[in-house]
N, C-alpha and C positions, 0 to 999 in steps of 0.2 A: 254460491247461491245467495248468501247474505248480501253480497254486493249488488247482485242483480235485483233482489227484492228492494233494497234501499233506493236504487236508481228508479225502479218502477214507482215506488211510493213517492219519491221526490217529484217525478214528472206528473203524477196524478195530483199532487198538492199544488204544483205550479199551474196545471190546467184549471183546477178549481179556483185559484186566485184570479186567473184571467177572466173566467166566466163571471165571477163576483164583481170585478172591477172594470167592466167594460165602459162604465160611465166616465172614467178618467180620460177617455178619448176626446171628450169635449174640451179638455183643458188645452190652451194654445201650444205649450211646449210638447205635449204628447201628440197633438194633432200634427204638428210639424214633423215629429219623428215618424208618425204613421205615413205621411206623404212621402218622406224620403225613402222609407222601406218599400212602398208600392212602386216608386219610380225605379229604384235599383233592381228590385226583383222582377217587376213586370215590364215597365216601359223600355228600359235599356236592354232587355233581353229579347225584344221582339224580332230583331233582324235574324239572330241565330235560330230562333224558333221557326220562323218562316222557312228558312232553308232546310232545316231538319224535317219539318212537317211535309214539305213538298217531296223531299227525297223518300220519306217513309211511305207515303201513299203510293207513289209510283213504283217503289220496290215491291211492296206487297201485291199490288195488282199485276205487276210484271210476272212474279213467280206464280200467282194463281192462274193467270192466263196460259203461261207456258206449261205448267205441270198438270193442271186439271182441265185444260182446254175449255176454259170457262166461257159461258155466254153472258149476256148483259145482266140477267137476273142473278146469276151466281156472283158476278163481280160486285153488284150492288149489295148483296147480302154480306159479302166479305167486308166491304167498306163499313157497313153498318155495325155488324157484330164484332169485328176485330178492331177497326180503327176508331170508330165513334165511341163504342162502349168501353173498350179495354186499353188498347195501345195508346190512344190519345192522352188520357189522364196519367197513365204510367210514364210516358215519355216526358210530359210536363213535370211530373214529380221528380223524376231522376235528374232533369236539368236544373230544377230548383235546388235539389240537394247538392249537386256538384258546384253550382255557381253561388247561390245565396246562403245555403246551409253552412258551408265551410266559412263564408265571410262572417256570418252572424256569430258562430261559435268562437271564431278567432278574435273578433272585435270584443266580445264580452269577456273572454279570458284575459285579454290585455288590459281591459278596464279593471278587472278584478285584481290582477297582479300589480298594476300600477297604483292601486289605492283609490281609484275614482268611485268604485262602488261603495267603499267605506266612507268617502266624503259625502256621498248622497245620503247615507244613513245619518251622518252627523248633522246634516241640514234638515233632518226629519222628513226626508223624501224616500218613500219606499222604492228601492231599485226595481222591483218587479212591476210597479205601476209605470215608471218612466222608461224602463229598458225592455221589459218582456211583453207587456200588453200590446203596444203598437207593433212590435215585430211579429207577434203571433197573428194578429188581425191582418197586417199588411201582407205577410207571406201567404196566408190563406186566400185572400182576395186575388192576389197576383197569380197564384197557382191555378185558380179557376179561370182567370182571364187567359193565361197561357194555354190552358187546355182547350179553350174555345178557338184560339189561334191555330193550334195544331190540328184540331178537327176540321176546321174550314179549309186550311191549306192542304192537308193530307187527303181529305175526301175530294176536294176540287182537282188536285193533281192526279189522283187515281181515276177519276171520271174522265179527265182529259186524255190520259194514256189509254183508257179502255175504248174511248171513242175512236182513237187512232188505230188500235190494234185489232179490234173485233168489229163485227158487222152490226154496229149500233151507233146511233147519233148521240151527241151530248145531251140534247133535249130529252131523248128517250131515257137515258141513264138517270138524269136528274128527276124526271117524272117517276121512274121506278123507285128511286131513293126516297122521295117524299111520300110515296104511297106506303112504303114499308116502315119508314121511321115513324115513331110516335113521340108525344111529349114526354113519356116515361123515359125514353132513351136519353134525351137531353137533360132532363132533371136528374136522372141517375148519374150521368157523367159529371154534372156540376156539383152535386152534393158530395160525390166521392172525391172530387178534386179539392173541395173545401176541407174535407176530413184529412186528406193527404197533407194539405198545407198546414193545418193546425198541428198534426202529428210531427211533421218535420220541424216546425218552429219551436214547439215545446221541448222536444228532445235537444235541439241545438242550443236553445237558451239555457236549459238545465245544465248541460255539460259546459257551456261557456261560463256559467257562474260557479262551476265546481271543477276547476282545473286541478291537475295536469292531465295529459293524454286525451284532450277534448276532441280534437278533430277526427281522429280515427274512430273513437267510440260513437261520436254523433253521427258520422256518415254511415257507419255500419248499422247502427240501431235504427236510424231513419229509414234506410233502404229495406231492412227486414220488416219493419212495422208497416211500411207502405205496401209491400207485397202481401202481408198478412191481412191487412184491411181490404185489399183488392179481392182476395179470395173470399173472405167473409161476406163482403157487401154483395158480390156477384151471386153468391149462393143464397143469401137472404132475399134478394130482389127477384132474380130470375130462376132460382132453383138449380143453378149450375155454376161450376167453377172450372178454372183451368181451361177456358175456351170450349167448354162443353164436355170435357173428358170426365168430369164428375157431375152427376145429375141427381137431383133429389127424387126420391120415390114418392109418387102421388097415390 
């Protein structure tokens, strides 16, 4: 329990430092590090995200149509409630943990073990400014962008499959979707994705700067925190969690 508390306190302190020192992003070396992180986490992962997003949307709609004998209205509601609000941000977060989270924690651990972090301190450069701040911001922005990719591809793939398998045109499905969707849904998914990205990056950076056993701890804790944030955020915004299984009393 003491170890868990220390890790929690350390992550909170690191998060506080990031919020206080966002201005260092204007410094050229930190800006360059931020650009590299966005490219690695966001841009270079686009191809894999597109494939997974298309597969996700088509699989969900295929099961809904087959099991529930869905019509166009139900298919669109499933795409909106399941893919847009919940599955899209979760899938993006899991992919970021698997791909970028492990890379961040391993890179920082190697820098800590090899003495590079100590060298930065000797040069009077705060390692948290140069190593942590750009990674946290870069991972957060990239997670939001990847979530948008997943949503667009998954919803588009789901609508295309629905138009083929049920008696509804693609135009009708798109019209129903935009009638049901609201700005709150998009804002909800984007804000949640940013929170997911911040949580993942802070945990991975903390464990990277405090080896050993970093990768396993960082991946496990990041995944658990993302799931917890998803439940809390869904309950606070929509009054329900676990895809509607838990509903707030009005």
